[in-house]
C-alpha positions in Angstrom: 114.9 102.3 33.2 113.3 105.0 35.7 114.8 108.4 35.8 116.6 107.4 39.3 118.4 104.5 37.5 119.0 106.2 34.5 120.7 109.3 36.1 123.0 107.6 38.7 124.0 105.9 35.7 124.9 108.9 33.6 126.3 110.3 36.8 128.5 108.1 36.7 129.5 108.8 33.3 130.6 112.1 34.4 132.2 111.2 36.6 134.7 109.1 35.3 134.9 112.0 32.6 136.0 113.7 35.3 138.3 111.9 37.4 140.3 111.5 33.4 140.3 114.8 33.9 142.2 115.1 37.3 145.7 116.4 37.5 148.1 113.7 38.2 149.7 114.1 42.2 153.7 115.0 41.4 156.1 116.7 41.8 156.8 118.7 45.9 153.2 120.7 44.8 152.0 117.7 44.6 149.7 118.6 48.3 148.3 121.3 46.2 147.4 118.7 43.7 146.5 116.2 46.3 143.9 119.2 47.6 142.6 119.5 44.1 141.6 116.0 43.6 140.1 116.2 47.4 138.0 119.3 46.3 136.8 117.7 43.1 136.1 114.0 44.7 134.6 115.6 47.7 131.1 114.0 46.6 128.5 116.3 44.8 125.3 115.9 41.8 127.8 117.1 39.0 124.8 119.6 37.7 126.6 121.8 35.9 128.3 119.1 33.9 125.4 117.0 33.5 123.5 119.7 32.1 126.4 120.6 29.8 126.2 116.9 28.8 122.7 117.0 27.9 121.9 120.2 26.2 124.8 118.9 24.1 123.1 115.7 23.6 119.6 117.5 23.2 120.7 119.5 19.8 122.2 116.3 18.8 125.7 115.9 19.7 127.4 112.8 19.7 130.8 112.9 20.5 134.4 113.5 23.6 135.1 117.4 21.5 132.1 118.3 25.2 133.9 116.0 27.6 136.7 118.6 28.1 134.7 121.1 29.4 132.7 118.5 31.5 135.5 118.6 33.8 136.3 122.0 33.2 132.6 123.7 34.1 133.1 121.9 37.4 136.8 122.4 38.0 135.4 126.3 38.0 132.4 125.2 40.3 134.4 123.7 43.0 136.6 126.5 43.0 133.8 128.7 43.5 132.5 126.4 46.7 136.4 126.1 47.8 136.6 130.0 48.5 132.9 130.3 49.6 133.6 128.5 52.8 137.2 130.1 53.6 136.8 132.2 56.7 137.2 135.4 54.7 134.1 134.2 53.1 131.0 132.2 55.3 134.0 129.9 56.9 131.7 127.2 56.6 133.9 123.7 57.7 131.3 121.4 56.1 130.4 120.3 52.7 128.4 117.5 50.7 129.1 116.4 54.6 132.4 116.3 54.7 135.5 119.3 56.0 135.7 121.5 53.7 139.3 122.4 52.0 141.1 125.0 54.2 139.9 122.9 57.4 141.9 119.8 56.0 144.2 121.3 54.3 145.3 124.6 56.1 143.3 128.6 55.0 146.9 129.3 52.5 146.4 125.3 50.7 142.4 125.9 50.7 143.3 129.5 48.8 145.4 127.6 46.1 143.5 125.0 45.8 141.1 127.4 44.8 143.5 129.4 42.3 144.6 125.7 40.5 141.4 124.2 39.9 140.2 127.9 38.1 143.6 127.7 36.3 143.5 123.9 35.5 140.1 124.3 34.1 141.2 126.0 31.4 143.8 124.4 30.6 141.7 121.0 30.2 139.4 123.1 28.1 141.9 123.2 25.7 142.6 120.1 25.5 139.5 120.4 23.2 141.9 121.4 20.1 143.6 117.9 21.1 140.2 116.1 20.2 139.0 118.1 17.3 142.5 117.7 15.6 141.6 113.4 15.6 138.0 114.3 14.2 138.0 115.0 9.9 140.3 117.4 8.6 137.2 119.4 6.9 135.7 120.0 9.9 138.6 120.7 12.4 138.1 124.5 11.8 134.8 124.6 12.7 135.2 122.8 15.8 138.1 124.8 16.9 135.5 128.0 15.9 133.2 126.4 18.5 135.6 125.5 21.0 136.8 129.5 21.3 133.6 130.5 21.4 132.8 128.4 24.4 136.1 129.7 26.3 135.1 132.8 26.1 131.7 132.1 27.2 132.5 130.1 30.5 135.4 132.8 30.8 132.9 135.8 31.1 130.4 133.7 32.8 132.5 132.8 35.7 134.2 136.3 35.3 133.7 139.3 36.5 130.4 140.2 34.4 129.1 136.3 35.9 129.6 134.4 39.0 132.5 136.1 40.5 130.9 139.8 39.8 127.3 138.7 41.5 129.6 136.8 44.7 132.0 140.0 44.7 128.1 141.9 45.6 127.4 139.7 47.3 129.9 140.3 49.7 130.1 143.4 49.9 126.4 144.1 51.2 127.0 141.3 53.7 129.9 142.9 55.0 128.0 146.2 55.1 125.1 145.0 56.9 123.5 146.9 54.2 119.5 145.7 52.6 119.6 144.7 49.4 116.8 146.4 47.0 115.0 143.9 44.7 117.4 145.0 41.9 120.5 144.0 43.1 119.2 140.7 45.3 118.4 140.1 41.7 121.3 140.5 40.4 123.6 138.4 42.5 121.0 135.5 42.4 121.6 135.4 38.3 125.2 136.0 38.3 125.8 134.0 41.1 125.0 131.1 40.4 122.9 131.3 37.7 125.7 132.5 35.1 127.7 128.5 35.8 124.1 127.7 34.6 123.9 129.3 31.7 127.1 128.5 30.7 127.3 124.6 31.0 124.1 125.0 28.8 124.9 127.1 26.6 128.7 125.2 25.9 126.4 122.2 25.0 124.3 123.6 22.3 127.4 125.9 21.2 129.1 122.5 20.7 126.4 120.2 19.2 125.9 122.6 16.4 122.8 124.9 17.5 121.4 128.3 16.1 122.3 131.2 17.4 119.0 132.0 18.2 118.7 128.4 20.0 121.5 129.4 22.2 120.1 132.7 22.9 116.3 130.6 24.3 118.4 127.9 26.2 120.3 131.1 27.8 116.7 132.4 29.2 115.9 129.4 29.9 119.2 128.5 32.2 118.5 131.6 33.8 115.0 130.5 34.8 116.9 126.9 35.6 119.6 129.3 38.3 116.5 131.5 39.8 114.5 128.5 40.5 117.8 126.4 41.9 118.8 129.6 44.0 115.3 129.8 45.4 115.4 125.8 46.4 118.6 126.8 48.2 117.0 129.0 50.1 114.5 127.6 51.6 116.5 124.2 52.0 118.5 126.3 54.0 115.3 127.6 56.6 113.6 124.1 56.8 116.1 121.2 56.3 118.5 119.6 58.2 122.5 119.2 58.4 122.6 115.7 58.1 120.1 115.7 54.9 122.2 118.6 53.0 125.5 118.2 53.7 126.6 121.5 55.0 125.1 123.7 58.0 121.5 124.9 57.8 120.4 128.5 58.7 124.2 129.9 57.7 122.4 132.5 55.6 121.2 133.8 59.1 124.2 132.9 60.7 126.3 135.8 58.3 123.4 138.2 58.4 122.8 137.9 54.3 119.3 139.0 52.6 117.8 136.1 50.7 114.4 135.6 48.6 113.0 133.7 51.8 113.6 136.8 53.9 112.8 139.2 51.2 109.4 138.0 50.6 108.9 134.4 52.7 108.9 130.9 52.4 105.5 130.6 50.4 106.0 133.7 48.1 109.5 131.8 47.7 108.3 128.3 46.5 105.3 130.6 43.9 108.5 131.6 42.8 110.1 128.3 42.1 107.2 127.2 39.9 106.6 129.5 38.5 110.4 130.1 37.3 110.3 125.6 36.6 107.3 126.0 34.6 108.5 129.2 32.4 112.4 126.8 31.5 110.0 123.8 30.5 107.7 125.3 28.1 110.8 127.0 26.8 112.5 123.2 26.7 109.0 121.6 25.5 109.1 124.7 22.3 113.2 123.3 21.3 112.2 120.1 22.0 109.8 120.2 19.1 113.0 120.7 16.8 114.8 118.5 18.2 113.8 114.5 17.0 116.5 113.2 18.8 115.6 114.7 22.1 115.3 111.6 25.1 113.2 113.4 27.3 115.8 112.9 30.1 116.7 116.9 30.5 113.5 118.2 30.9 113.0 115.4 33.6 116.7 116.2 35.3 115.2 119.9 35.5 112.7 119.2 37.2 114.8 116.7 39.7 117.0 119.8 40.4 114.7 122.2 41.3 112.6 120.2 43.9 115.6 118.8 45.2 115.6 118.3 48.7 118.8 118.6 49.0 
């Protein structure tokens, strides 16, 4: 099976799991639930839940305990996009070729949809306990410990010491129109983009029973993937088109944001993407030698993500 066919098959698997955890539209609050569903089902590559699942499989994981976390990580990512598109942030009207949530449902409902997604993500993660209860009794306490570790890990990587922290520094710098230092730009990239990718891969490793040392190695690999991914995003913002990306191009320039492209130029950015990609590949290959169940897909997936064209 080709990588493209395999990717399509596994994307459908992830999509099916995500749909199974969608909130039911009922009650007087059905409009905000409709906005949540609209946001989650607006398309996308499902990168984070797929990285979580494939890292889980990389370490020999085999079970449904991973599924609530896959859905939750995509909910957290989606909430960040919904809020990022708001007029107070990037003020974008289109994402993935569709009207953004606040344009479709109004500004207030856009804010509430993001709030709902974040809260429902943690409600969804808690459902992993019910799955653990259905397994062998002697494994329950071990599963519960893994669940608690992953919940805390995701909360930290998504919060003020992770994604939100990076976003806040980015917003503050943009509002003040202050030039960013290399140190601060790296801080933003590692937290705003990298933290949730790290959370996804680390969560998969923990749930599969990887050792603490292996989880640390996965965090380092994921950090390099996150940096390469964001730099490639910067490159596409100035080299691609709205039709291909499904969102406005030159948005960083419009919002007067300092990026790796404005800081280092296109050629150096392409070199940095290649360097971080090679380092991530090297780290994963070293780990794969210790995991006989590895089928090679995770490495292919990472390269596809980094060198994507949209």
